[in-house]
C-alpha positions in Angstrom: -21.2 -13.1 23.5 -20.1 -9.7 24.0 -20.0 -7.9 20.6 -16.2 -6.1 21.9 -13.1 -7.8 20.1 -10.2 -7.0 20.7 -6.9 -7.0 18.1 -3.2 -6.9 18.2 -1.6 -4.9 15.8 1.0 -2.6 15.0 2.4 0.8 14.2 5.7 3.2 14.5 6.1 6.4 12.6 9.9 6.0 11.5 12.3 9.3 11.0 15.3 7.7 9.0 18.4 9.8 8.5 19.9 11.0 5.6 22.4 8.1 4.1 24.7 7.6 1.3 23.6 5.5 -1.7 25.5 2.0 -2.4 25.0 0.2 -5.4 21.7 -1.6 -6.3 20.7 -4.9 -4.9 18.3 -7.2 -5.6 17.7 -11.3 -4.9 14.9 -14.0 -4.7 14.0 -15.4 -1.6 15.5 -18.9 -2.0 18.4 -18.4 -5.0 20.9 -16.4 -5.9 19.4 -13.9 -8.4 20.3 -14.1 -12.3 20.1 -11.0 -14.8 16.9 -10.9 -16.1 16.3 -10.3 -19.4 13.5 -8.6 -21.8 12.1 -10.9 -24.0 9.4 -9.3 -25.6 9.3 -6.7 -28.3 7.1 -4.0 -27.1 7.4 -4.2 -23.4 4.0 -2.2 -21.5 4.8 1.0 -19.5 4.2 0.8 -15.7 2.4 3.0 -13.5 1.8 1.9 -9.8 -0.2 4.6 -7.9 -0.1 3.8 -4.3 -2.3 5.8 -1.6 -1.4 5.6 2.3 -4.1 5.1 4.5 -7.2 4.8 2.0 -10.1 2.8 3.4 -12.9 1.2 0.1 -15.0 2.7 2.1 -13.5 6.5 1.7 -14.6 6.2 -2.1 -17.2 6.1 -4.2 -15.8 4.8 -6.5 -16.5 1.3 -4.5 -20.1 2.2 -3.8 -22.6 4.6 -1.3 -21.2 4.7 2.2 -22.7 7.3 3.7 -18.9 8.6 3.9 -17.4 8.4 0.5 -15.8 10.7 -1.9 -16.7 11.3 -5.5 -13.2 9.6 -7.4 -14.4 10.4 -11.0 -10.8 9.6 -12.0 -11.1 6.5 -9.8 -14.6 5.9 -11.9 -12.6 6.2 -15.6 -10.0 3.9 -14.0 -11.8 1.3 -13.9 -13.5 1.7 -16.4 -10.2 1.2 -18.2 -9.6 -1.9 -16.6 -10.8 -3.8 -13.9 -12.2 -3.4 -10.1 -11.1 -6.2 -7.9 -13.6 -6.2 -4.9 -11.3 -8.0 -2.9 -7.8 -7.3 -2.5 -5.7 -7.8 -0.2 -2.4 -5.8 1.4 0.0 -8.0 3.0 -0.3 -5.6 6.5 -2.8 -3.3 7.8 0.5 -1.3 8.6 2.8 0.7 6.1 6.4 -0.8 6.3 5.5 -5.0 5.8 2.6 -3.8 3.3 5.1 -2.1 0.7 7.7 -4.7 1.5 5.2 -7.1 0.2 4.2 -5.8 -2.9 7.4 -4.4 -3.9 9.1 -8.1 -3.5 5.8 -10.4 -4.7 6.4 -12.1 -1.2 5.2 -12.2 2.0 7.0 -9.9 4.4 7.4 -12.7 7.2 9.6 -14.5 4.4 12.7 -12.2 5.7 11.6 -11.7 9.2 9.4 -8.2 7.7 7.1 -8.0 10.3 6.8 -4.6 11.5 7.3 -1.0 11.1 10.1 0.3 10.1 12.1 1.2 13.3 13.1 4.9 14.1 15.3 7.2 14.6 18.5 5.5 16.1 16.6 2.3 16.2 16.6 2.2 12.4 19.8 0.6 12.4 20.2 -1.9 9.2 16.5 -2.8 9.8 14.1 -2.7 7.3 13.4 -3.8 3.5 17.0 -6.3 3.7 19.1 -6.4 0.9 18.8 -9.9 0.5 14.9 -9.7 -0.6 14.9 -8.4 -3.9 12.7 -5.7 -5.3 10.8 -5.8 -8.8 12.0 -2.7 -9.8 15.4 -4.0 -10.2 14.4 -6.6 -12.2 12.7 -4.2 -14.7 15.7 -1.4 -14.5 18.2 -4.9 -15.8 15.3 -5.8 -18.2 15.9 -2.4 -19.8 13.5 0.1 -17.8 13.8 3.5 -16.7 12.3 3.8 -12.7 11.2 5.9 -10.7 9.9 6.8 -7.3 7.9 9.4 -5.9 6.7 10.3 -2.9 7.2 7.6 0.2 9.9 4.5 0.7 9.8 3.6 5.0 11.8 1.2 4.1 15.0 2.0 5.9 17.8 4.5 4.9 20.6 2.9 5.3 22.8 2.9 1.5 21.4 -0.4 0.8 17.7 0.6 1.8 17.7 3.5 -0.3 15.8 3.2 -3.7 17.9 4.6 -5.4 20.2 1.1 -4.4 16.8 -0.6 -4.4 16.5 -0.5 -8.4 15.0 3.4 -9.1 16.9 5.0 -11.0 15.7 8.4 -9.3 13.9 9.3 -6.4 12.2 12.3 -5.0 9.9 11.6 -2.1 10.6 11.1 2.1 12.3 8.0 3.6 10.3 8.0 6.7 6.7 7.4 7.2 5.3 10.3 7.2 6.2 14.3 6.2 4.1 17.5 6.3 1.8 18.4 2.8 2.8 21.6 3.5 4.7 24.3 6.1 1.0 25.1 8.6 0.0 28.6 8.0 0.8 27.9 3.7 -2.5 30.4 2.0 -4.5 28.0 1.2 -3.7 25.3 3.3 -6.1 23.9 5.8 -4.1 21.5 8.7 -6.5 20.5 11.2 -5.9 18.0 14.2 -7.0 14.7 14.4 -8.7 13.9 17.8 -6.4 10.9 18.4 -3.2 13.1 18.3 -2.0 15.7 21.4 -1.5 19.3 20.0 2.3 19.5 20.7 2.8 16.5 18.2 -0.2 17.9 15.6 2.5 21.2 15.6 5.9 19.1 14.9 3.7 16.9 12.3 2.6 19.9 10.3 6.1 22.0 10.7 8.2 19.2 9.6 8.5 18.9 6.2 11.2 16.1 5.0 12.1 16.0 1.5 15.0 14.4 -0.4 16.3 13.5 -3.6 18.6 11.9 -5.2 19.9 9.6 -8.3 20.9 6.3 -8.7 25.3 6.1 -8.9 25.3 9.6 -7.4 28.0 9.1 -4.7 26.8 12.8 -2.5 24.4 11.2 0.3 20.2 12.5 -1.0 19.6 16.4 -1.5 17.0 17.5 0.8 14.4 19.4 -1.1 13.9 23.3 0.1 10.2 23.8 -1.1 7.5 23.1 2.1 4.9 25.3 -0.1 3.7 23.5 -2.6 0.9 20.9 -1.6 2.6 17.2 -1.4 0.3 15.0 -3.6 0.6 17.8 -6.7 4.6 18.1 -5.9 4.5 14.6 -6.3 1.9 14.5 -9.3 4.2 17.3 -11.1 7.0 14.6 -11.2 5.1 12.2 -12.4 3.8 13.4 -15.1 7.0 14.8 -16.4 9.0 11.3 -15.9 5.9 10.2 -18.6 6.7 12.9 -20.7 10.6 12.3 -20.7 12.9 10.1 -21.3 14.3 8.1 -24.7 11.7 6.9 -27.3 10.7 3.3 -27.4 12.2 2.8 -23.8 9.5 1.2 -21.4 9.4 3.2 -18.1 8.2 1.9 -14.8 6.8 4.9 -12.3 6.0 4.3 -8.2 3.7 6.9 -7.7 4.3 6.5 -3.3 1.2 9.3 -2.3 0.9 10.5 1.7 -2.6 11.1 0.6 -4.8 10.6 2.9 -2.5 9.4 6.0 -1.7 12.4 8.5 -1.2 15.1 9.5 -4.7 16.1 7.8 -3.6 18.9 5.5 -5.6 20.0 2.5 -6.1 22.3 -0.1 -9.3 25.1 0.9 -9.9 24.8 -3.1 -10.1 20.7 -2.5 -12.5 21.5 0.5 -14.9 23.7 -0.6 -17.4 21.2 -2.1 -17.7 19.5 1.1 -18.8 22.4 2.7 -22.0 20.3 3.9 -19.8 18.1 6.2 -19.3 19.4 9.5 -17.0 18.0 11.4 -13.5 19.5 10.3 -11.5 16.6 10.4 -13.7 14.7 7.9 -13.9 18.0 6.2 -10.5 18.0 5.6 -10.3 14.3 5.2 -12.7 14.7 1.8 -10.4 17.5 0.6 -6.7 15.2 0.7 -8.8 12.7 -0.9 -10.1 15.0 -3.9 -6.5 16.0 -4.2 -5.2 12.1 -5.1 -8.1 11.5 -7.3 -7.1 14.8 -8.7 -3.3 13.4 -8.9 -4.7 10.6 -10.9 -6.9 12.2 -13.4 -3.6 13.9 -13.9 -1.5 10.9 -14.2 -3.8 9.3 -17.0 -3.9 12.6 -19.1 -0.6 12.1 -19.1 -0.6 8.2 -20.5 -3.3 8.9 -23.1 -1.5 11.7 -24.5 1.4 9.3 -25.1 1.1 6.6 -28.2 1.5 4.0 -25.6 -1.8 4.6 -23.1 -3.6 1.3 -24.8 0.2 -0.5 -23.7 0.4 1.2 -20.1 -0.5 -1.3 -17.3 -1.8 1.6 -14.7 -2.5 -0.1 -11.1 -4.2 2.1 -7.7 -4.2 0.3 -4.7 -3.2 1.6 -1.1 -0.8 -0.3 1.5 -3.5 0.0 4.4 -6.9 0.3 5.0 -8.2 3.7 6.7 -6.7 5.1 10.0 -10.2 5.1 11.8 -9.1 5.5 15.1 -8.5 9.4 13.8 -12.1 9.9 13.6 -11.7 9.2 9.6 -13.9 7.1 7.2 -16.1 4.4 8.8 -17.1 1.1 10.2 -20.2 -0.3 8.8 -19.0 -1.7 5.8 -15.9 -2.9 6.4 -15.1 -3.8 10.2 -12.1 -2.1 11.7 -9.6 0.0 9.8 -5.8 0.2 10.0 -3.6 -1.9 13.3 -6.9 -4.6 12.5 -6.7 -7.5 10.3 -10.6 -7.0 10.3 -11.6 -6.8 6.7 -11.0 -2.9 6.5 -7.5 -3.3 7.7 -5.8 -5.4 5.0 -8.7 -4.6 2.5 -7.6 -2.0 0.3 -9.0 -0.6 -3.0 -7.4 -2.0 -6.0 -7.9 -1.1 -9.4 -5.5 -2.2 -12.5 -5.6 -2.0 -16.3 -3.8 -2.9 -19.6 -6.4 -2.1 -21.8 -4.0 -4.3 -24.7 -4.3 -6.7 -22.4 -6.7 -7.0 -19.9 -11.0 -6.6 -20.4 -12.3 -2.7 -19.6 -14.7 -2.0 -17.2 -14.8 -5.8 -15.1 -15.5 -5.9 -11.3 -13.9 -9.2 -10.0 -15.0 -10.6 -7.0 -12.4 -13.1 -6.5 -9.4 -13.0 -4.0 -6.7 -11.3 -4.9 -3.2 -10.0 -3.1 -1.1 -6.8 -3.9 1.9 -9.6 -3.6 0.1 -10.1 -7.0 1.4 -6.9 -8.7 5.2 -7.9 -9.1 4.4 -11.5 -10.8 1.8 -9.3 -13.3 4.1 -7.2 -14.4 6.8 -8.6 -15.1 5.8 -11.3 -16.6 3.7 -8.8 -18.3 7.3 -6.8 -19.4 9.0 -10.1 -20.3 11.8 -10.0 -17.8 12.6 -13.5 -16.2 13.7 -13.2 -12.8 14.7 -16.4 -10.4 12.2 -15.2 -7.5 10.4 -17.4 -5.8 6.8 -15.2 -5.5 4.1 -16.1 -3.4 1.9 -13.9 -5.6 1.3 -15.1 -9.1 0.7 -13.0 -12.4 -3.0 -12.0 -13.2 -3.3 -11.7 -16.8 -3.7 -15.2 -17.9 -6.5 -15.7 -15.0 -8.5 -12.2 -16.4 -9.1 -13.7 -19.5 -12.0 -15.2 -20.8 -13.2 -18.1 -19.7 -11.1 -18.4 -16.8 -13.5 -16.4 -14.0 -14.4 -19.5 -12.1 -10.8 -20.0 -11.4 -9.9 -19.8 -7.5 -6.5 -17.5 -7.1 -5.5 -18.2 -4.2 -6.8 -21.1 -2.1 -5.9 -18.8 1.3 -3.9 -15.6 2.2 -2.4 -15.2 5.7 -1.7 -12.2 7.2 0.6 -12.1 10.6 1.5 -9.3 13.0 2.7 -10.8 16.0 0.1 -12.3 18.3 -2.6 -11.7 16.0 -3.2 -13.5 12.9 -5.9 -14.2 9.9 -6.2 -16.2 7.4 -9.2 -15.5 4.3 -9.5 -18.5 2.3 -12.7 -18.4 -0.3 -15.3 -16.5 1.4 -14.1 -17.7 5.1 -12.3 -15.8 7.2 -10.4 -17.0 10.7 -8.9 -14.2 12.8 -7.4 -14.2 16.2 -5.5 -11.9 18.6 -3.7 -14.7 20.4 -1.8 -18.1 19.3 -1.9 -21.2 21.8 -5.3 -21.7 23.5 -6.5 -18.6 21.7 -10.4 -18.1 20.6 -10.4 -17.8 17.3 -13.6 -15.9 15.4 -14.6 -17.3 12.5 -16.9 -15.2 9.8 -18.7 -15.3 6.3 -17.5 -12.8 4.5 -20.3 -13.6 1.5 -22.7 -12.5 4.1 -20.7 -10.8 6.6 -18.2 -8.2 5.6 -18.9 -6.2 8.3 -18.0 -9.7 10.5 -20.6 -9.2 13.0 -22.2 -12.5 12.6 -19.9 -15.6 14.5 -19.7 -18.3 13.3 -17.1 -20.0 14.9 -19.2 -22.7 17.5 -21.4 -23.9 13.7 -18.6 -24.6 11.6 -15.5 -25.9 13.9 -14.3 -27.7 11.0 -14.1 -24.9 9.2 -12.0 -23.6 12.2 -10.1 -26.5 12.6 -8.6 -26.3 8.7 -8.1 -22.5 8.7 -5.9 -22.9 11.8 -3.6 -25.9 10.2 -3.0 -23.8 7.5 -2.5 -21.0 9.2 0.2 -23.4 11.5 1.9 -25.5 8.2 1.8 -21.7 6.4 4.0 -20.5 9.0 6.8 -22.9 9.0 7.6 -21.4 6.2 8.1 -17.9 7.8 10.6 -16.3 9.9 10.6 -14.9 13.3 10.3 -11.0 13.5 14.0 -9.6 12.7 13.4 -6.5 15.1 10.3 -6.3 18.2 8.3 -3.0 18.3 9.0 -1.4 22.0 5.6 -0.8 24.0 1.6 -0.8 23.2 -0.7 1.1 23.9 -4.5 0.7 23.2 -6.7 2.1 20.9 -10.5 2.5 20.6 -11.6 2.0 17.3 -15.2 0.9 15.4 -16.3 0.1 19.1 -13.7 -2.4 19.1 -10.3 -2.3 20.9 -7.0 -2.5 18.9 -3.0 -2.3 19.9 -1.2 0.0 18.9 2.2 -1.4 18.9 5.4 0.6 18.7 
């Protein structure tokens, strides 16, 4: 059988317009929301750090991949809590993945299947006002809240972060921006082979940052700083937020980094330790990851200076795996990457710590989902909500004596005609629907997905197909359709880039 595997997936880069912020919106999947209330006397602080397009093989914390970058601060976070070996995002591209972990639900429940459209096509598409974002629940429960970084979930007034439960926002609404304007001293900008020269020049000359506060009737204010490296700028805001605010009031910080998403730009000081990497794209990419790890260290330092260090939940993850088609990361330890549902696409780094309640230094092998973040932190905060979560509260499952329990019977993924099911060690993957030839893999023995089990385990194929059909009956079709499809070659396999 040919090893050339075709997978249909989607991507697009979103360009959103500035808009007037409106009142806060949040809701449950099937019920009207009730105002949550805090039931704990000492609710934990919550810090969620999300990288963009970051694969497990990129990080030394997760093993000895030949392209792994030393990440001492992620090592430090892993020692502080739990490192999940099989943490899954809900999509292999940005927007639907973020919709999944911010709502705790499969994005398909609301027809959020593709990237948020860009420009004039954006309309009122993105994170619908009927989708509850857990930041709104925390805010109603007495938390102060902030997002610094990437939103990518819509730009109309009712879709801005400050209308969805965040007190303050500094960052960018579309899918990407430059880290700093090309030509800034001490900055290296490198074009990936996938991008044409003109496209690259536009990317590195466009810094689109803005800030806004909830309740401000004026449009978001454009930030004129285009020289400070983006990862450091966002980190500075995060550290400021942690160190300010009324004493005793809990906070929720969402630090949504762009790193190491393209355009590939890094500070020369961060690239210096990687002089032995000859490929300029990979060397720049390594410098971007080093800056990201440095950011994690600065946030941990700020937390540890506070009196509530042990009662602060810190989560680090990524929206999807590495963009291997741009010549970064590798496909040996995990197949595929962004834009596919091979393991390198939805399986992401996932570290979570809460020293007051969770074990330290634990490596967790069970399948978990980024949808678990919302119910976990809301329960920890003592904030009640009517939301119907697809994720689960992980805290009781991290306690002694419960490590043998299954956390998710199955996890489901869908983008257009492509779908996947993960149940225990079994993984079913297909790039078409009716009459499809599905691929079955045993992840316990073949996480690089090279050995096809479809013919030797037909009963498993039938079972997972039936589970997928049952899951799909509760989902909605996509609320919008992509424009076009172009072919991308990655990791010895063909993917379809839909936009």
